[in-house]
C-alpha positions in Angstrom: 23.5 7.6 25.2 25.6 5.0 27.0 28.1 5.1 24.1 28.6 8.9 24.5 29.1 8.6 28.2 31.7 5.9 27.8 33.5 7.9 25.1 33.4 11.0 27.4 34.9 9.0 30.3 37.6 7.6 28.0 38.5 11.1 26.7 38.6 12.5 30.2 40.6 9.6 31.6 43.1 10.0 28.7 43.2 13.8 29.3 43.9 13.3 33.0 46.5 10.5 32.4 48.5 12.6 29.9 48.2 15.8 31.9 46.1 17.5 29.3 44.0 20.5 30.1 40.3 20.5 29.7 37.6 23.2 29.9 34.0 23.8 29.4 31.8 26.5 27.9 28.2 27.3 28.3 27.1 28.3 24.8 23.7 29.3 26.0 25.3 31.8 28.4 27.6 33.0 25.6 24.7 33.5 23.1 22.7 35.4 25.8 25.6 37.8 26.2 25.8 38.6 22.5 23.3 41.3 21.5 23.3 40.4 17.9 22.2 36.8 18.8 19.4 38.2 21.0 18.2 40.5 18.2 18.3 37.6 15.7 16.4 35.4 18.0 13.8 38.1 18.6 13.4 38.5 14.8 13.0 34.7 14.4 10.4 34.6 17.2 8.4 37.5 15.6 8.5 35.8 12.2 7.5 32.5 13.7 4.5 34.0 15.5 3.4 35.8 12.4 3.6 32.6 10.3 1.9 30.5 13.0 -1.0 32.9 13.1 -1.3 32.9 9.3 -1.4 29.1 9.3 -3.8 28.9 12.3 -6.1 31.4 10.6 -6.0 29.2 7.4 -6.9 26.1 9.4 -9.7 28.1 11.0 -11.1 28.8 7.6 -10.9 25.1 6.8 -12.8 24.3 10.0 -15.4 26.9 9.2 -15.8 25.4 5.6 -16.2 21.9 7.0 -18.8 22.9 9.6 -20.8 24.8 7.0 -20.6 21.8 4.7 -21.9 19.5 7.5 -24.8 21.8 8.2 -25.8 22.1 4.6 -24.9 18.6 3.4 -28.5 17.3 3.6 -29.7 20.0 1.3 -26.9 19.7 -1.3 -27.0 17.6 -4.5 -24.3 15.0 -4.9 -22.5 17.2 -7.4 -22.5 20.1 -4.9 -21.3 17.9 -2.1 -18.4 16.7 -4.2 -17.4 20.3 -5.1 -17.6 21.4 -1.5 -15.6 18.4 -0.3 -12.9 19.1 -3.0 -12.8 22.8 -1.9 -12.3 21.8 1.7 -9.6 19.2 0.8 -7.8 21.8 -1.4 -7.9 24.5 1.2 -6.5 22.0 3.8 -3.8 20.9 1.4 -3.0 24.6 0.8 -2.6 25.2 4.5 -0.4 22.1 4.9 1.8 23.3 2.1 2.0 26.8 3.6 2.9 25.3 7.0 5.6 23.2 5.3 6.8 26.3 3.4 7.3 28.2 6.6 8.3 25.5 9.1 9.5 22.5 7.1 13.0 21.1 7.0 14.1 23.6 4.3 11.4 26.1 5.1 11.5 29.9 5.5 12.2 29.7 9.2 15.1 27.4 8.7 16.6 29.6 6.0 16.1 32.7 8.1 17.8 31.0 11.1 20.7 30.1 8.8 20.9 33.7 7.6 20.7 35.3 11.1 22.1 32.8 13.6 24.6 30.6 11.8 27.2 33.3 11.3 27.1 34.1 15.1 27.4 30.4 15.9 30.3 30.0 13.5 32.0 32.9 15.2 31.5 31.4 18.6 32.9 28.0 17.4 35.9 29.7 15.9 36.6 31.6 19.1 36.3 28.3 21.1 38.7 26.6 18.7 41.2 29.5 18.9 41.2 29.5 22.7 41.4 25.7 22.8 44.6 25.9 20.6 46.0 28.9 22.4 45.4 27.4 25.9 46.5 23.9 24.8 43.1 22.4 25.9 42.7 18.7 25.0 38.9 18.8 25.4 36.3 21.5 25.6 32.8 20.5 26.8 29.6 22.4 26.3 27.6 22.3 29.5 24.6 23.8 27.8 24.3 21.1 25.2 23.5 18.3 27.6 27.0 17.1 27.6 26.2 15.1 30.8 28.7 17.2 32.8 27.8 16.2 36.4 30.3 18.6 38.0 32.5 21.3 36.6 34.8 23.4 38.6 34.0 27.1 37.6 37.8 27.8 37.2 37.8 25.7 34.1 34.8 27.6 32.5 36.2 29.5 29.6 32.8 31.1 28.5 34.0 34.6 29.5 37.2 34.1 27.5 35.1 33.2 24.5 33.0 36.4 24.9 36.1 38.5 25.3 37.6 36.9 22.2 34.4 37.8 20.4 34.7 41.4 21.6 32.1 41.3 24.3 32.5 42.1 28.0 30.2 40.6 30.7 
């Protein structure tokens, strides 16, 4: 954290000393003003809720199986206990696998986000780079990404330029 602050200060001091321009964008603001991003995010939220319910329902079944086992355990033979325990363990493993399939590092939600959101983010980044080159900006900060910008003069905010470059009006 301290390292990034020091690097940021060094970059800014270099930019000021050499007379370079700097600007900032608010990528959260930009994304909120792009209907395709909002639609993609809504689709992801809907899928996520659907999958969360499926996983929660599966874990509820595991819980129900376990409670039934606890109630019936005194009446079961050792062989039946073992079978029921294995069934509970297998069902719980199945639910963990399903949860990982949907929400894991390479899960369905990640893949869907890559499919729906990444092209929009790439387009935003390209527009930022284009405007940075066209406007001879030395540095562009993202105030939404926690870039530790303590103060930013709104006249240096190029977020609306990015939206315009992408074909959107605010």
